[in-house]
NUDREN-86376 format. One record per residue (C-alpha): residue number from 1; residue in one letter; x negated, y negated, z negated. Coordinates in Angstrom, 3 decimals. Last residue first. Layout:
BEGIN
    k  r         X         Y         Z
  NUM  A         X         Y         Z
...
end
This chain:
BEGIN
    k  r         X         Y         Z
  490  D    21.445    -6.923     8.841
  489  G    25.072    -6.515    10.864
  488  G    25.820    -4.178    13.631
  487  G    27.891    -6.804    15.658
  486  P    25.938    -5.672    18.503
  485  E    23.604    -3.173    17.997
  484  W    19.982    -3.703    17.701
  483  R    16.972    -1.171    17.508
  482  L    15.071    -0.033    14.909
  481  V    16.193    -1.000    12.023
  480  P    14.038     0.922     9.241
  479  R    15.917     2.415     5.958
  478  R    13.417     3.783     3.593
  477  A    10.020     1.715     5.075
  476  A    12.686    -1.656     5.216
  475  R    14.038    -0.473     1.888
  474  A    10.976    -0.902     0.413
  473  E     9.663    -3.529     1.980
  472  D    12.131    -5.893     1.234
  471  L    11.395    -9.143     2.595
  470  R    10.257   -12.084     1.410
  469  G    10.768   -14.934     3.671
  468  V    10.860   -15.154     7.250
  467  P    10.283   -18.223     9.547
  466  T     7.412   -19.350     7.397
  465  T     7.464   -21.854     4.823
  464  H     8.251   -19.816     1.656
  463  P     6.297   -17.152     1.240
  462  A     6.519   -16.783    -1.667
  461  S     8.836   -15.286    -4.507
  460  K     6.149   -14.262    -7.186
  459  V     4.595   -17.475    -6.294
  458  V     6.584   -19.236    -6.872
  457  A     7.725   -17.435   -10.086
  456  P     4.595   -17.492   -11.501
  455  E     4.661   -21.364   -12.009
  454  E     2.245   -22.617   -14.321
  453  K    -0.069   -19.252   -14.311
  452  A    -0.097   -18.160   -11.415
  451  E     0.386   -21.411    -9.726
  450  R    -2.912   -22.366   -10.725
  449  A    -4.473   -18.894    -9.171
  448  I    -2.643   -19.921    -6.154
  447  A    -4.402   -22.959    -5.995
  446  T    -8.126   -21.598    -6.334
  445  M    -6.395   -18.908    -3.624
  444  A    -5.777   -21.874    -1.117
  443  D    -9.310   -24.159    -2.429
  442  A   -11.229   -21.106    -1.846
  441  F    -9.424   -20.643     2.203
  440  A   -10.027   -24.319     2.702
  439  D   -13.913   -24.370     1.094
  438  L   -14.596   -21.259     3.684
  437  T   -12.866   -23.190     6.577
  436  E   -15.154   -25.879     5.837
  435  R   -18.480   -23.665     5.244
  434  T   -17.923   -22.566     8.797
  433  E   -16.330   -18.997     9.954
  432  T   -18.241   -16.761    12.466
  431  E   -20.457   -14.909    10.511
  430  T   -17.692   -12.746     8.979
  429  P   -15.595   -14.026     6.152
  428  E   -14.440   -10.911     4.577
  427  I   -12.263   -10.306     1.872
  426  M   -10.646    -7.339    -0.409
  425  L    -8.216    -8.322    -2.597
  424  A    -7.835    -5.199    -4.882
  423  G    -5.192    -4.805    -6.734
  422  S    -6.612    -1.595    -9.153
  421  V    -9.845    -0.676    -7.467
  420  V   -10.929     2.751    -5.751
  419  L    -8.381     2.484    -3.448
  418  P   -10.855     0.374    -1.389
  417  F    -8.141    -0.887    -0.761
  416  Y    -4.868    -2.926    -2.424
  415  I    -5.167    -5.682    -0.256
  414  T    -7.143    -6.271     2.986
  413  P    -7.308   -10.208     3.131
  412  P    -4.039   -12.680     3.560
  411  H    -3.824   -14.431     7.428
  410  F    -3.811   -18.330     5.774
  409  G    -1.883   -21.365     6.535
  408  Y    -1.648   -21.780     2.940
  407  D     2.673   -20.927     2.909
  406  L     0.543   -17.712     4.269
  405  L    -1.053   -17.430     1.130
  404  R     1.359   -16.977    -0.779
  403  K     2.407   -13.182     0.413
  402  A    -1.344   -12.461    -0.381
  401  I    -1.410   -13.590    -3.842
  400  D     2.589   -12.316    -4.544
  399  L     1.015    -8.630    -2.912
  398  T    -2.189    -8.609    -5.431
  397  T     0.290    -8.867    -8.444
  396  V     1.301   -11.997   -10.659
  395  G     3.297   -10.925   -13.832
  394  D     1.117   -13.672   -15.988
  393  K    -1.004   -11.590   -17.213
  392  Q    -1.352   -10.012   -13.432
  391  Q    -3.227   -12.542   -12.369
  390  N    -6.448   -12.240   -14.345
  389  R    -6.366    -8.396   -13.304
  388  D    -5.890    -9.322    -9.532
  387  T    -9.186    -7.970    -8.290
  386  F   -11.909    -9.370    -6.417
  385  V   -13.872    -7.536    -3.436
  384  C   -16.765    -9.130    -1.479
  383  E   -17.163    -8.899     2.085
  382  H   -20.914    -8.880     3.943
  381  M   -23.068    -7.878     1.228
  380  S   -22.271    -8.241    -2.223
  379  P   -24.677    -8.783    -5.172
  378  E   -23.930    -5.454    -7.776
  377  P   -22.121    -6.757   -11.127
  376  S   -18.874    -5.042    -9.132
  375  P   -14.497    -5.056   -10.247
  374  L   -14.892    -9.486    -9.746
  373  F   -11.947   -10.517   -10.899
  372  Y   -10.762   -13.438    -9.432
  371  T   -11.026   -17.615   -11.099
  370  N   -14.332   -17.530   -12.071
  369  E   -15.785   -15.591    -9.253
  368  L   -13.937   -17.510    -6.418
  367  R   -16.743   -19.760    -5.040
  366  K   -19.325   -17.612    -5.692
  365  R   -17.581   -14.791    -4.050
  364  V   -16.808   -16.736    -1.228
  363  Y   -20.645   -18.038    -0.620
  362  N   -21.642   -14.990    -1.344
  361  A   -19.304   -13.590     2.243
  360  N   -20.648   -16.188     3.886
  359  L   -23.874   -15.421     3.032
  358  V   -23.542   -12.242     3.737
  357  A   -22.101   -12.985     7.529
  356  M   -24.757   -15.329     7.985
  355  R   -27.879   -12.831     7.367
  354  S   -26.039   -10.038     9.858
  353  A   -25.241   -12.661    12.330
  352  D   -28.760   -14.270    12.123
  351  E   -30.124   -11.013    12.691
  350  L   -28.178   -10.612    15.797
  349  G   -29.666   -13.820    17.012
  348  D   -33.537   -12.702    16.176
  347  S   -33.029    -9.500    18.904
  346  G   -30.990   -11.849    21.394
  345  L   -27.801   -13.651    21.160
  344  S   -26.592   -13.859    24.279
  343  I   -28.244   -10.042    25.216
  342  M   -26.072    -8.942    22.537
  341  Y   -23.111   -10.275    23.486
  340  T   -22.971    -9.731    26.758
  339  Y   -23.733    -5.484    25.778
  338  A   -21.199    -5.826    24.250
  337  R   -18.550    -6.958    26.246
  336  V   -19.331    -4.922    28.768
  335  L   -18.952    -1.502    26.593
  334  I   -15.496    -2.935    25.948
  333  G   -15.106    -2.717    29.802
  332  F   -16.608     0.579    30.417
  331  N   -14.538     2.390    27.647
  330  G   -15.968     5.617    27.524
  329  F   -17.792     6.400    30.480
  328  F   -15.368     9.248    32.404
  327  S   -12.907    10.511    30.356
  326  R   -13.663    10.711    26.201
  325  V   -15.145    14.004    23.883
  324  R   -17.002    16.011    26.600
  323  G   -18.993    19.240    25.945
  322  V   -20.753    19.777    22.323
  321  S   -24.000    19.932    24.024
  320  K   -26.085    22.967    23.323
  319  P   -26.045    23.883    27.270
  318  F   -27.325    20.801    28.494
  317  D   -27.021    20.490    32.340
  316  D   -24.285    17.638    32.385
  315  R   -26.064    15.111    34.306
  314  L   -24.929    11.254    35.505
  313  E   -28.406     9.793    37.614
  312  C   -29.898     6.640    36.755
  311  R   -32.609     5.504    39.197
  310  D   -35.919     3.373    38.862
  309  G   -37.709     5.991    37.591
  308  S   -35.308     8.987    36.560
  307  K   -32.802     8.107    34.389
  306  V   -30.411    10.154    32.533
  305  I   -27.046     9.269    31.761
  304  R   -25.205    11.616    30.237
  303  P   -22.092    13.993    31.034
  302  V   -22.342    15.347    28.163
  301  P   -22.185    14.737    24.881
  300  L   -24.558    14.894    22.477
  299  Y   -25.927    18.015    21.256
  298  D   -29.448    18.082    22.719
  297  K   -30.599    14.586    20.406
  296  L   -29.416    16.488    17.147
  295  H   -32.619    17.437    16.408
  294  A   -34.247    13.690    17.683
  293  K   -31.867    11.788    15.502
  292  V   -28.618    10.220    16.513
  291  G   -26.862     7.782    17.580
  290  V   -22.534     7.676    17.960
  289  P   -20.562     4.615    20.196
  288  G   -17.363     3.832    19.014
  287  A   -15.341     2.292    21.539
  286  G   -12.315     0.489    21.669
  285  P    -9.286     0.057    23.552
  284  G    -6.161    -1.339    23.032
  283  G    -3.786     0.066    19.986
  282  G    -3.399    -3.602    18.168
  281  G    -7.562    -3.063    16.936
  280  H   -10.040    -5.285    17.509
  279  P   -11.164    -7.133    20.920
  278  T   -15.315    -6.923    21.061
  277  S   -17.958    -8.856    18.776
  276  F   -20.476    -6.824    18.267
  275  T   -20.439    -5.565    14.483
  274  K   -17.014    -5.174    13.955
  273  H   -15.244    -4.441    17.081
  272  L   -18.828    -2.238    18.064
  271  N   -17.902     0.538    15.295
  270  I   -21.394     1.984    15.444
  269  H   -20.988     5.895    14.982
  268  L   -24.230     7.250    12.473
  267  V   -25.874    10.451    12.608
  266  D   -29.141    11.980    10.448
  265  V   -29.437     9.014     8.085
  264  G   -32.324     8.940     6.045
  263  M   -32.809     5.497     5.353
  262  H   -35.218     4.779     8.310
  261  G   -32.255     5.617    10.646
  260  P   -30.101     3.446     8.835
  259  K   -32.100     0.416     9.979
  258  A   -32.358    -2.447     8.217
  257  I   -32.379    -6.444     9.208
  256  G   -31.501    -6.957    12.489
  255  M   -28.340    -5.005    11.839
  254  L   -28.020    -5.029     8.143
  253  A   -24.377    -6.473     6.912
  252  N   -23.136    -6.162    10.766
  251  L   -23.509    -2.382    10.124
  250  N   -20.389    -2.272     8.040
  249  A   -18.157     0.489     9.807
  248  G   -21.474     2.356    10.208
  247  D   -20.363     5.794     8.394
  246  L   -23.539     7.257     7.974
  245  Y   -23.649    11.051     8.355
  244  V   -26.343    12.444     6.514
  243  L   -27.219    16.019     7.202
  242  G   -27.883    19.108     4.581
  241  G   -29.932    21.820     4.066
  240  R   -30.760    22.016     0.484
  239  R   -33.228    19.594     0.493
  238  H   -32.051    17.362     2.932
  237  V   -29.037    16.428     0.671
  236  A   -30.894    14.962    -2.066
  235  D   -33.837    13.521     0.157
  234  A   -30.036    11.557     1.883
  233  I   -29.053    10.616    -1.934
  232  A   -33.099     9.049    -2.564
  231  Q   -33.211     7.299     0.234
  230  I   -29.831     5.704    -0.294
  229  H   -29.973     4.774    -4.092
  228  R   -29.676     0.953    -3.115
  227  E   -26.089     2.129    -1.687
  226  F   -25.564    -1.728    -0.595
  225  V   -22.081    -3.274    -2.003
  224  G   -18.867    -4.197    -0.055
  223  L   -16.662    -2.434    -1.808
  222  T   -15.887     0.009     0.859
  221  N   -19.625     0.617     1.100
  220  P   -22.865    -1.243     2.498
  219  N   -23.592     1.606     3.568
  218  T   -20.548     4.413     3.968
  217  I   -21.768     7.694     3.504
  216  M   -20.480    11.474     4.673
  215  L   -22.364    14.083     2.870
  214  A   -22.784    16.863     4.806
  213  A   -22.680    20.972     5.983
  212  V   -22.398    21.206     2.104
  211  D   -22.052    25.580     1.796
  210  E   -25.741    25.931     0.562
  209  S   -24.923    23.670    -2.239
  208  M   -25.219    19.520    -2.875
  207  A   -22.383    18.654    -5.755
  206  R   -24.727    18.107    -8.710
  205  E   -27.516    16.755    -6.751
  204  V   -25.382    14.247    -4.815
  203  A   -23.615    13.132    -8.424
  202  E   -27.718    12.788    -9.303
  201  P   -27.960    11.126    -6.327
  200  E   -25.946     8.088    -7.915
  199  I   -23.464     6.712    -5.621
  198  I   -22.424     3.233    -5.989
  197  G   -19.518     0.859    -7.246
  196  Q   -21.466    -0.397   -10.497
  195  K   -19.153     1.586   -12.650
  194  N   -20.791     4.404   -10.439
  193  S   -19.266     6.065    -7.586
  192  P   -17.597     9.490    -7.935
  191  I   -17.804    12.224    -4.702
  190  Q   -15.142    13.601    -3.107
  189  V   -15.349    17.292    -1.886
  188  V   -13.656    18.008     1.452
  187  D   -13.229    20.984     3.297
  186  Y   -14.487    21.430     6.945
  185  G   -12.960    22.203    10.242
  184  C   -13.328    18.948    12.495
  183  L   -10.134    17.884    11.409
  182  T   -10.647    17.951     7.934
  181  S   -13.829    16.129     8.309
  180  S   -12.368    13.393    11.019
  179  A    -9.469    12.982     8.093
  178  P   -11.957    12.845     4.865
  177  N   -13.913    10.353     6.947
  176  T   -10.977     8.488     8.164
  175  G   -10.301     6.507     4.537
  174  H   -13.044     4.665     4.770
  173  A   -15.583     5.530     2.063
  172  T   -15.794     4.781    -1.529
  171  D   -14.937     7.404    -3.222
  170  P   -17.884     9.369    -1.790
  169  V   -17.099    11.917     1.415
  168  L   -19.049    15.025     0.790
  167  I   -18.549    17.828     3.494
  166  K   -17.625    21.166     2.861
  165  K   -17.893    24.915     5.104
  164  R   -21.515    25.594     6.508
  163  P   -21.970    25.922    10.400
  162  N   -24.103    28.704     8.716
  161  G   -26.341    30.694    11.858
  160  R   -29.134    28.348    12.631
  159  E   -27.013    27.619    15.958
  158  A   -24.343    27.059    14.127
  157  L   -26.015    24.215    12.265
  156  F   -26.388    22.269    14.748
  155  A   -23.198    23.215    16.580
  154  R   -21.434    21.145    13.249
  153  I   -23.438    18.574    12.932
  152  L   -22.765    17.682    16.192
  151  M   -19.427    18.278    15.979
  150  L   -19.204    15.656    12.590
  149  G   -20.507    12.966    15.118
  148  T   -17.868    13.854    17.357
  147  L   -15.424    13.782    14.802
  146  E   -17.056    10.240    13.331
  145  G   -16.910     8.599    16.797
  144  Q   -13.532     9.495    17.179
  143  A   -12.559     7.234    14.306
  142  G   -14.756     4.607    15.093
  141  A   -13.300     4.174    18.693
  140  A   -13.275     4.998    22.131
  139  P   -16.245     7.820    21.350
  138  Q   -18.434     8.056    24.985
  137  L   -21.353     5.929    24.252
  136  T   -24.371     8.268    23.667
  135  V   -26.715     7.006    21.517
  134  A   -30.418     8.751    21.184
  133  D   -33.311     8.021    18.894
  132  M   -32.131     6.448    15.916
  131  G   -33.081     3.405    13.940
  130  A   -29.665     1.697    14.049
  129  I   -30.737    -1.559    15.935
  128  E   -33.305     0.308    18.315
  127  A   -30.555     3.267    19.139
  126  L   -27.949     0.031    20.008
  125  M   -30.695    -1.298    22.095
  124  T   -31.667     1.963    23.974
  123  E   -27.559     3.100    24.553
  122  L   -26.974    -0.606    25.691
  121  E   -29.889    -0.382    28.113
  120  T   -28.597     2.824    29.168
  119  L   -24.958     1.373    29.948
  118  L   -26.232    -1.618    31.805
  117  E   -28.536     0.344    33.893
  116  F   -25.361     2.572    34.719
  115  A   -23.442    -0.301    36.053
  114  G   -26.273    -1.406    37.990
  113  P   -26.741     1.794    40.048
  112  I   -22.927     1.545    40.998
  111  L   -23.334     3.212    44.883
  110  E   -25.519     6.577    43.161
  109  P   -22.821     7.339    40.719
  108  P   -20.242     7.912    43.119
  107  I   -17.336     6.291    42.247
  106  L   -14.848     8.345    40.243
  105  P   -13.590     5.680    37.217
  104  H   -13.067     2.971    40.105
  103  L   -14.782    -0.423    39.615
  102  L   -12.739    -3.322    39.869
  101  A   -13.609    -4.813    36.404
  100  F   -16.998    -3.923    36.693
   99  C   -17.973    -5.747    39.877
   98  P   -14.833    -7.894    39.691
   97  M   -15.976    -9.859    36.907
   96  R   -13.456    -9.502    33.804
   95  A   -15.874    -8.042    31.577
   94  A   -18.739   -10.526    32.143
   93  V   -15.884   -13.520    31.491
   92  E   -14.543   -11.975    28.603
   91  N   -17.973   -11.820    26.999
   90  V   -18.349   -14.898    27.956
   89  K   -15.284   -15.803    25.571
   88  P   -17.005   -14.999    22.860
   87  N   -15.011   -12.760    20.294
   86  Y   -14.308   -14.520    16.917
   85  K   -14.499   -12.218    13.789
   84  M   -11.940   -10.630    12.418
   83  T   -14.142    -7.783    10.596
   82  C   -12.106    -4.794     9.566
   81  S   -13.794    -3.939     6.525
   80  G   -11.720    -6.835     4.645
   79  L    -9.668    -8.894     6.561
   78  P   -10.170   -12.578     6.366
   77  Y    -8.600   -13.387     9.640
   76  F    -8.873   -17.518     9.168
   75  Q    -5.807   -18.726    12.052
   74  S    -5.845   -20.506    15.145
   73  E    -8.135   -18.424    17.790
   72  I    -8.881   -15.672    15.319
   71  S    -4.488   -14.811    15.879
   70  F    -1.481   -14.832    13.635
   69  N     1.435   -14.531    16.066
   68  L     4.422   -17.310    15.476
   67  H     3.039   -19.490    18.223
   66  S     3.378   -16.626    20.757
   65  L     7.376   -16.080    19.842
   64  R     8.071   -19.981    20.387
   63  T     6.779   -19.590    23.798
   62  F     8.896   -16.469    24.210
   61  H    12.074   -18.603    23.067
   60  R    10.827   -21.724    25.077
   59  L    10.861   -20.231    28.365
   58  V    13.658   -17.922    27.798
   57  E    15.697   -21.491    27.010
   56  L    14.316   -22.896    29.839
   55  E    15.278   -20.491    32.267
   54  G    19.178   -20.470    30.900
   53  M    20.025   -18.363    28.342
   52  E    23.040   -15.043    28.953
   51  P    22.275   -12.800    25.766
   50  F    22.913    -9.065    25.934
   49  G    25.688    -8.230    23.903
   48  A    26.522    -5.086    25.747
   47  I    24.393    -4.433    28.855
   46  E    25.940    -4.623    32.306
   45  E    24.398    -2.401    35.062
   44  R    22.009    -2.877    36.918
   43  S    21.012    -4.976    40.363
   42  L    17.817    -5.559    41.541
   41  A    18.406    -3.025    44.822
   40  D    21.935    -4.106    44.895
   39  P    20.778    -8.015    45.615
   38  I    22.363   -10.387    43.197
   37  G    25.199   -13.088    43.711
   36  S    27.689   -10.340    42.663
   35  A    29.477   -10.027    45.545
   34  G    26.048    -9.543    47.833
   33  T    23.388   -11.211    48.869
   32  E    25.373   -13.898    50.990
   31  E    25.535   -15.914    47.665
   30  P    22.516   -17.261    47.457
   29  W    21.197   -15.867    44.834
   28  F    20.431   -17.628    41.034
   27  F    18.431   -17.606    38.300
   26  A    17.804   -17.940    34.237
   25  S    21.559   -17.336    33.863
   24  R    24.799   -18.949    31.667
   23  G    28.149   -17.172    32.047
   22  P    28.564   -16.128    28.392
   21  S    26.479   -18.865    26.508
   20  G    22.491   -18.737    24.559
   19  S    21.468   -17.450    21.184
   18  E    22.374   -15.111    18.753
   17  F    20.885   -12.467    20.353
   16  I    17.554   -14.469    20.672
   15  L    17.291   -14.224    17.367
   14  A    17.936   -17.828    15.883
   13  Q    15.075   -19.436    14.024
   12  P    14.122   -20.098    10.413
   11  G    11.238   -23.104    10.315
   10  R     8.722   -24.164    13.182
    9  S     5.479   -22.799    10.844
    8  G     2.627   -23.736    13.349
    7  R     0.036   -24.329     9.806
    6  Q     2.272   -24.760     6.731
    5  S     1.468   -27.435     4.986
    4  P     1.039   -26.772     1.029
    3  E     4.847   -26.764    -0.820
    2  S     5.601   -28.781    -3.779
    1  M     7.590   -27.016    -6.478
end
């Protein structure tokens, strides 16, 4: 078996608890500070089994750990539905400017007109891109944006005498859609997609009733396919008094090319980390602005920034508002990053970013379409979805392919999602990757497919070159080890 080179691999390493030597220390205190040599204020009880190491050992340990991380600065991250693209460093520079980074959230608005000008301009730009009439920047993530949008829909319908009971959610939707619907007090009705992976207007027409408050649809959907019947679908919902909610997670495929507001959409959220290059995930701050058409504007969260002449002021005198959904002005630093990205690229640059995202996804699709099975014949947008159907004939699964990619130095794509596709491999190259990177990834995927036929055992036992090999994931889920104990074994 000839192993591919593993970028950044350092081979197996001992645990830090298995390293060091008794009496070794990374620091020294003058003897006069106390009998132990450590000031009482800094001393603590001894920890049984705690490693005793020198400063250089500690430095190398944590530096080595940092090298084991996958990051967009060092590797290709083809996670579908997540848009793991490069975040330009100029965004970070802008967000860390003292005039932004040191702002106290309770500072009087009249003292920070520049910050409010930035926020109002960002609202205006997002509204223009989405084809909406107003935007709130409060929601702290896409999921909270979904909940906020549904709250707006409920308030709008309740004022008309009936908030209704159901939300229609296609089977190709993001998993947060039914969760947000349930949290907002609605029952979820699933709409099946057809063999092409899109929704038929007739399916929506059959499901619509006076009990349906809204349809939540993702476009492009999680198969990376454009819902080409979106206008007819919106018409079917509107005829029965319902509203259309668009999950804007995949707006990076449409930006500058098509506007959801022109497709019959009443409300949508926008994931700034997916479309506008702000940091993504990991428990850190996010932002999920919500855009609405004019008939929902009065229900937006408060306080709202209102511009009067050259001045911006905060106002909460909107009696129909659903109230506050996030403290202060949302995650301000993330909003600064998105604003910087947008004005850096300009309108033409934003459109180019979308077109490059679509081009890159279709390039990967073309490179792999004769090797991996394509579940939908529809053209791909910003991401493409394959399955392991061809490899299953040799006993190789999607999980095996993902693990083997680690040996080739690539982070695996999203696997087993969307759920409507068995054994899915969901690949999103984003607009920030070069053709050389995409070719290297496609070559690795092709090589793995060849190995699946010629040496399936190699793929099924991968990874081989990473510090940790194939783990027993079922055992890890059932018997997690959450704390190391000296002499505790595995």
